[in-house]
C-alpha positions as CSV (number, residue, x, y, z in Angstrom):
1,M,95.6,136.2,103.3
2,E,98.8,135.4,101.6
3,N,98.8,132.0,99.8
4,K,100.7,129.4,101.6
5,H,102.8,126.9,99.7
6,V,102.6,123.2,100.6
7,V,105.2,121.0,99.1
8,V,104.5,117.2,99.0
9,L,107.3,114.8,98.2
10,G,106.2,111.5,96.9
11,A,102.9,110.4,95.1
12,G,102.5,107.1,96.8
13,F,99.5,106.3,99.1
14,G,100.6,109.0,101.7
15,G,101.4,111.8,99.3
16,L,98.5,111.2,97.0
17,T,95.9,110.9,99.8
18,F,97.2,114.2,101.3
19,C,96.6,115.9,97.9
20,Q,93.2,114.4,97.5
21,T,92.2,115.2,101.1
22,F,93.7,118.7,101.7
23,D,92.0,121.6,100.1
24,H,92.2,125.2,101.3
25,P,91.5,128.4,99.2
26,N,94.6,130.2,100.5
27,T,97.1,127.5,99.6
28,R,98.8,126.1,96.6
29,I,100.4,122.6,96.5
30,T,103.4,121.3,94.6
31,L,103.6,117.5,94.3
32,V,107.0,116.1,93.4
33,D,107.6,112.5,92.3
34,R,110.3,110.8,90.2
35,Q,107.6,108.8,88.4
36,N,104.7,110.2,86.4
37,H,102.3,107.6,87.9
38,H,100.7,106.5,91.1
39,L,101.4,102.8,91.7
40,F,99.2,100.4,93.6
41,Q,102.1,98.5,95.1
42,P,100.1,95.7,96.8
43,L,99.4,94.3,93.3
44,L,103.0,94.6,92.0
45,Y,103.5,90.9,92.4
46,Q,100.6,90.3,90.0
47,V,102.5,92.1,87.3
48,A,105.7,90.3,88.2
49,T,103.9,86.9,87.8
50,A,102.0,87.8,84.6
51,G,98.6,88.0,86.3
52,L,98.1,91.7,85.4
53,S,99.6,94.2,83.0
54,A,101.2,97.4,84.2
55,P,98.5,99.9,83.3
56,E,95.9,98.0,85.4
57,I,97.7,98.9,88.6
58,A,99.0,102.4,87.8
59,Q,97.5,105.7,86.7
60,P,99.1,109.0,85.7
61,I,99.4,111.4,88.7
62,R,98.3,114.3,86.5
63,S,95.2,112.4,85.5
64,I,94.2,111.6,89.1
65,L,94.6,115.3,90.1
66,S,93.4,116.9,86.9
67,D,90.4,118.5,88.7
68,R,92.6,120.2,91.3
69,P,93.9,123.5,89.7
70,R,95.8,124.6,92.8
71,I,98.0,121.5,92.6
72,T,101.1,121.5,90.4
73,V,102.8,118.2,89.6
74,L,106.5,118.1,89.0
75,L,108.5,115.1,87.6
76,D,111.7,115.6,89.4
77,N,114.1,114.0,91.9
78,V,114.7,115.3,95.5
79,V,118.4,116.1,96.1
80,D,118.7,117.8,99.5
81,F,116.9,119.7,102.2
82,N,117.5,123.0,103.9
83,L,115.0,122.8,106.8
84,A,116.3,126.0,108.4
85,E,115.5,128.1,105.3
86,K,112.4,126.0,104.4
87,K,113.7,124.9,101.0
88,V,113.9,121.6,99.1
89,A,116.5,121.1,96.4
90,L,115.5,119.2,93.4
91,E,117.5,118.2,90.3
92,K,115.7,120.8,88.2
93,N,114.2,123.2,90.7
94,T,114.5,124.6,94.2
95,L,111.2,125.0,96.1
96,S,110.5,127.2,99.1
97,Y,107.6,126.0,101.3
98,D,105.4,127.0,104.3
99,Y,104.6,123.3,105.0
100,L,106.5,120.2,103.8
101,V,105.0,116.8,103.6
102,L,107.5,113.9,103.3
103,A,106.0,110.8,101.8
104,L,109.0,109.4,100.0
105,G,108.4,105.7,100.9
106,G,111.0,103.0,101.3
107,V,113.5,101.0,99.4
108,T,114.5,97.3,99.4
109,S,116.9,96.5,102.3
110,Y,119.6,93.8,101.8
111,F,120.7,94.0,105.5
112,G,124.2,95.3,104.9
113,H,124.8,93.5,101.6
114,P,124.0,96.0,98.8
115,E,126.0,93.8,96.3
116,W,123.2,91.2,96.5
117,E,120.9,93.5,94.6
118,Q,122.6,92.6,91.3
119,C,121.8,88.9,92.0
120,A,118.4,89.1,93.7
121,P,116.2,92.0,92.5
122,G,113.6,93.4,94.9
123,L,110.0,94.4,94.0
124,K,109.3,98.1,94.5
125,S,108.4,99.6,91.1
126,L,106.8,98.7,87.8
127,D,110.3,98.4,86.3
128,D,111.2,95.8,88.9
129,A,108.0,93.9,88.2
130,L,108.5,93.9,84.5
131,R,112.1,92.9,84.8
132,I,111.2,89.9,87.1
133,R,108.4,88.8,84.8
134,R,110.8,88.9,81.8
135,H,113.4,86.9,83.6
136,I,111.0,84.3,84.9
137,L,109.3,83.7,81.5
138,L,112.7,83.7,79.7
139,A,113.9,81.0,82.1
140,F,111.2,78.6,80.9
141,E,112.0,79.5,77.3
142,K,115.7,78.7,77.9
143,A,114.8,75.5,79.6
144,E,112.8,74.4,76.5
145,N,116.1,74.7,74.6
146,A,118.4,73.2,77.3
147,A,120.0,69.8,76.6
148,D,121.9,69.5,79.8
149,V,119.9,68.1,82.8
150,S,121.6,70.2,85.4
151,E,121.1,73.3,83.4
152,H,117.5,72.5,82.9
153,D,117.0,72.1,86.6
154,R,118.7,75.4,87.4
155,L,116.6,77.2,84.9
156,M,113.4,75.7,86.4
157,T,114.3,76.8,89.9
158,I,113.0,80.0,91.5
159,V,114.2,81.1,95.0
160,V,112.2,83.7,96.9
161,V,114.0,85.2,99.9
162,G,111.7,86.5,102.7
163,G,108.6,85.0,104.2
164,G,106.7,88.3,104.6
165,P,103.6,89.2,102.5
166,T,105.6,90.0,99.4
167,G,107.6,86.8,99.5
168,V,104.5,84.6,100.2
169,E,102.5,86.2,97.5
170,L,105.3,85.9,94.9
171,A,106.0,82.2,95.8
172,G,102.4,81.2,95.6
173,A,101.9,83.1,92.3
174,F,105.1,81.6,90.8
175,A,103.8,78.1,91.7
176,E,100.4,78.7,90.1
177,L,102.1,80.2,87.0
178,A,104.2,77.1,86.5
179,R,101.7,74.4,87.5
180,H,98.5,75.7,86.0
181,V,99.2,78.4,83.4
182,L,102.3,77.3,81.6
183,K,101.8,73.5,81.9
184,S,100.3,73.2,78.4
185,D,102.5,75.8,76.7
186,F,105.7,73.8,76.3
187,R,106.6,70.5,74.6
188,R,110.1,69.6,75.7
189,I,109.8,70.6,79.4
190,D,107.1,70.0,82.1
191,P,106.6,73.4,83.9
192,T,104.7,71.6,86.7
193,Q,108.1,70.3,87.7
194,A,109.5,73.8,88.4
195,R,111.0,74.1,91.8
196,I,109.8,77.1,93.9
197,V,111.7,77.6,97.2
198,L,110.7,80.2,99.8
199,I,113.4,81.0,102.4
200,E,112.6,82.7,105.7
201,A,115.2,83.4,108.4
202,G,112.6,83.5,111.2
203,P,110.8,80.5,112.7
204,R,107.6,81.1,110.6
205,I,106.3,82.9,107.6
206,L,104.0,85.9,107.9
207,A,105.3,86.5,111.4
208,H,103.1,89.6,111.9
209,L,100.0,87.2,111.9
210,P,99.0,84.8,114.7
211,P,100.8,81.4,114.6
212,K,97.6,79.7,113.5
213,L,97.3,81.8,110.3
214,S,101.1,81.5,109.6
215,A,100.7,77.7,109.8
216,S,97.7,77.8,107.5
217,A,99.6,79.9,105.0
218,Q,102.5,77.5,105.0
219,R,100.2,74.5,104.4
220,Q,98.5,76.4,101.5
221,L,101.8,77.2,99.9
222,E,103.0,73.6,100.3
223,K,99.8,72.4,98.7
224,L,100.7,74.5,95.7
225,G,104.1,72.8,95.6
226,V,106.3,75.5,97.2
227,Q,109.2,74.3,99.3
228,V,109.0,76.4,102.5
229,R,112.3,76.7,104.5
230,T,111.8,78.5,107.8
231,G,114.6,79.1,110.3
232,T,117.0,79.3,107.3
233,K,119.4,82.2,106.7
234,V,121.1,83.2,103.5
235,K,124.9,83.2,103.9
236,T,125.9,84.5,100.4
237,L,124.3,85.3,97.1
238,T,126.0,85.3,93.8
239,Q,124.5,85.2,90.3
240,G,122.3,82.1,90.0
241,R,123.5,80.7,93.4
242,V,122.2,80.8,96.9
243,E,124.4,79.5,99.8
244,L,122.5,79.0,103.0
245,E,124.1,79.2,106.5
246,H,123.9,75.4,107.1
247,G,125.9,74.8,103.9
248,E,123.3,73.9,101.4
249,V,123.7,75.5,97.9
250,I,120.7,76.1,95.6
251,E,121.4,76.8,91.9
252,A,118.6,78.9,90.5
253,E,118.2,81.0,87.4
254,N,115.9,83.4,89.3
255,I,116.4,84.7,92.8
256,I,113.9,87.3,94.1
257,W,114.5,89.3,97.2
258,G,111.5,90.1,99.4
259,A,113.1,90.1,102.9
260,G,113.3,93.7,104.0
261,V,112.4,97.3,103.6
262,S,114.2,100.5,104.8
263,A,113.3,104.1,104.6
264,S,114.3,106.3,101.6
265,P,118.1,107.2,101.9
266,L,117.0,110.8,101.6
267,T,116.1,110.7,105.3
268,K,119.8,110.9,106.1
269,K,119.9,114.4,104.6
270,L,117.2,115.8,107.0
271,G,119.6,116.1,110.0
272,V,117.1,114.6,112.5
273,E,117.2,111.4,114.5
274,L,116.6,108.1,112.7
275,D,116.1,104.5,113.7
276,R,118.1,101.5,112.5
277,A,115.9,101.2,109.4
278,G,116.5,104.9,108.5
279,R,113.0,106.0,109.5
280,V,112.4,109.5,110.9
281,K,111.5,109.5,114.6
282,V,108.6,111.8,114.4
283,K,106.6,113.5,117.1
284,P,103.1,112.2,118.0
285,D,101.5,114.6,115.6
286,L,103.8,113.3,112.8
287,S,105.9,116.4,112.6
288,L,109.7,116.5,112.7
289,P,111.3,117.5,116.1
290,G,112.1,121.2,115.9
291,H,110.3,121.6,112.7
292,P,106.5,121.8,113.2
293,E,105.9,122.7,109.6
294,V,107.4,119.4,108.3
295,F,105.4,116.2,108.4
296,A,106.7,112.6,107.6
297,M,104.5,109.6,106.9
298,G,104.5,106.1,105.6
299,D,107.5,103.9,105.3
300,M,109.9,106.7,106.0
301,A,108.4,107.6,109.4
302,L,108.7,105.7,112.8
303,V,105.3,106.2,114.4
304,L,104.3,104.4,117.6
305,D,100.8,103.2,118.4
306,D,99.0,103.2,121.7
307,E,101.0,100.2,122.8
308,D,104.4,101.8,121.9
309,K,104.7,99.5,118.9
310,P,105.7,100.8,115.4
311,V,102.8,101.4,113.1
312,P,103.2,98.9,110.2
313,G,104.4,100.2,106.9
314,V,101.2,99.4,105.0
315,S,99.1,101.5,102.7
316,P,96.1,102.1,105.1
317,A,98.5,103.5,107.7
318,A,100.1,105.9,105.2
319,M,96.7,107.1,104.1
320,Q,95.5,107.6,107.7
321,M,98.7,109.6,108.4
322,A,98.1,111.8,105.3
323,K,94.6,112.6,106.4
324,H,95.9,113.5,109.9
325,A,98.5,115.9,108.6
326,A,96.0,117.4,106.3
327,R,93.6,118.1,109.2
328,I,96.4,119.8,111.3
329,I,97.5,122.1,108.4
330,R,93.9,123.0,107.5
331,D,93.1,123.8,111.2
332,E,96.3,126.0,111.5
333,L,95.4,127.9,108.4
334,E,91.9,128.5,109.7
335,L,92.6,129.3,113.4
336,G,96.3,130.2,113.4
337,R,99.1,128.0,114.6
338,E,98.9,129.4,118.2
339,R,95.2,128.5,118.6
340,A,95.0,125.3,116.6
341,A,95.4,122.0,118.5
342,R,97.7,119.3,117.3
343,P,96.2,116.0,118.4
344,P,98.5,112.9,118.3
345,F,98.1,110.4,115.5
346,R,96.0,107.3,116.3
347,Y,96.3,104.3,114.0
348,W,93.2,102.3,113.3
349,D,94.2,98.8,112.3
350,K,91.7,97.6,109.7
351,G,93.2,94.2,109.6
352,T,95.9,92.2,107.8
353,M,95.7,89.8,104.9
354,A,97.9,88.0,102.4
355,T,97.0,86.1,99.3
356,I,98.7,82.8,98.5
357,G,97.1,81.7,95.3
358,R,93.8,81.0,93.5
359,S,91.2,80.7,96.3
360,A,93.9,80.7,98.9
361,A,94.7,83.5,101.4
362,V,94.8,84.3,105.1
363,A,93.2,87.2,106.9
364,K,92.9,88.8,110.3
365,I,90.3,91.6,110.8
366,G,89.9,92.6,114.4
367,R,89.6,89.4,116.4
368,I,88.3,87.4,113.4
369,E,90.8,85.0,111.7
370,F,90.0,83.2,108.6
371,N,91.7,81.6,105.6
372,G,91.1,79.8,102.3
373,F,88.5,80.9,99.7
374,L,86.6,83.4,102.0
375,A,89.9,85.2,102.9
376,W,90.8,85.3,99.2
377,V,87.5,86.9,98.2
378,A,87.9,89.4,101.1
379,W,91.4,90.2,99.9
380,L,90.2,90.6,96.3
381,F,87.5,93.1,97.0
382,I,89.3,95.1,99.6
383,H,92.2,95.7,97.2
384,L,89.8,96.6,94.4
385,I,88.2,99.2,96.6
386,F,91.6,100.9,97.1
387,L,92.5,101.0,93.4
388,V,92.6,104.5,92.0
389,G,89.8,105.1,89.5
390,F,86.8,103.1,88.4
391,R,88.4,102.1,85.1
392,N,91.2,100.4,87.0
393,R,88.8,98.6,89.3
394,L,86.7,97.3,86.4
395,A,89.7,96.3,84.3
396,V,91.3,94.4,87.2
397,L,88.0,92.7,88.2
398,L,87.5,91.5,84.6
399,Q,91.1,90.3,84.2
400,W,91.0,88.4,87.5
401,A,87.6,86.9,86.7
402,Y,89.0,85.6,83.4
403,S,92.2,84.3,85.0
404,Y,90.1,82.6,87.7
405,V,87.8,80.8,85.4
406,A,90.2,79.9,82.6
407,Y,93.5,79.6,84.5
408,K,94.9,81.9,81.8
409,R,97.2,84.9,82.3
410,G,97.2,87.3,79.4
411,A,100.3,89.4,80.4
412,R,102.9,86.8,79.4
413,I,104.6,88.9,76.8
414,V,108.4,89.0,77.0
415,T,109.9,92.4,76.0
416,G,113.3,94.0,76.4
417,L,115.2,91.2,74.7
418,S,117.2,93.5,72.5
419,E,118.3,95.6,75.4
420,E,119.5,92.6,77.3
421,T,121.5,91.4,74.3
422,K,123.2,94.7,74.0
423,R,124.1,94.7,77.7
424,K,125.7,91.3,77.4
425,E,127.6,92.3,74.2
426,N,129.0,95.3,76.0
């Protein structure tokens, strides 16, 4: 049998799981990603808040797949698609395929205000996390030198926009960083007086959870000192300034955006129907309409569950989609496309959880709802299970154990100062 070429775009949870799951002797796989590493995104906020260092939540793609000789990894950017001719245009290559797996993920959405990105960075990559960490730590350093009271207050204010899991986790971690980790590091300022504001346009934070758990999350955040503003919309954003719809203005050195996600802009080049968030409206088997050899998954695919509700854009869903597509392609290679069945994708919801701070979290697994220390422990170990590689799990567990007992965060190194100085001079 002639070897079939499977091209996988994106080495996130969907793309990497497909490569780890799919194996057929008559195929070769080319995996394309613009980064050389797989990133465990659920823990990005820990890097942004100095809880973990970057290598603890990322691992080189080539290292993960080193025992798979039929997989070629390319560091490249996707430029365009020609679905009719079964080709993908990259910056440095053009690939022909027999099957195409689209797992390109999502990007931060500013709801029609792309200019806000310069004032309020999102959190999607290690570069984003390291940049946020640098700016947060620098703000305290600048406050230590500030003589003006209003300037001191502005430097000590952090605004997080968006009350979803990312926003809640960031706000809680920032509050802990200021009130417990940095409190003894400075002499002229009192980091415990830092102002952390979480802004959510909807009536409650963590709206995907039951109201009881949302209320518990808000209470736990407020216990940490976070000011939670629900039912509050942002009107305008400028550098260091947030204007809310009801007229209030908040001056803040750091504004972090965690309010929305949209599909990769590359979906617009596919020539198929998209939803308002730019996601591909796939068929029940995850293939593109009119292109049974192309599968889309994760944040870039609109997949409906048994209740006609969109499957959430979380890592377990992307991993399940990847395994489903792998099974379909494997069956078609074994039995032939005409004889192989294409069952619809069924999402198994393994539960939802969000961490708020040390010993504080909320979780819903099946019909069971719980919060506090038990939810935090469950969150901790479930995330460790999904980390790629034993070394990562062990390193993260030891780091967290140290942080938990000593209230110390070892990743508080500020780098990139010379680059920032050069940018300002230019």
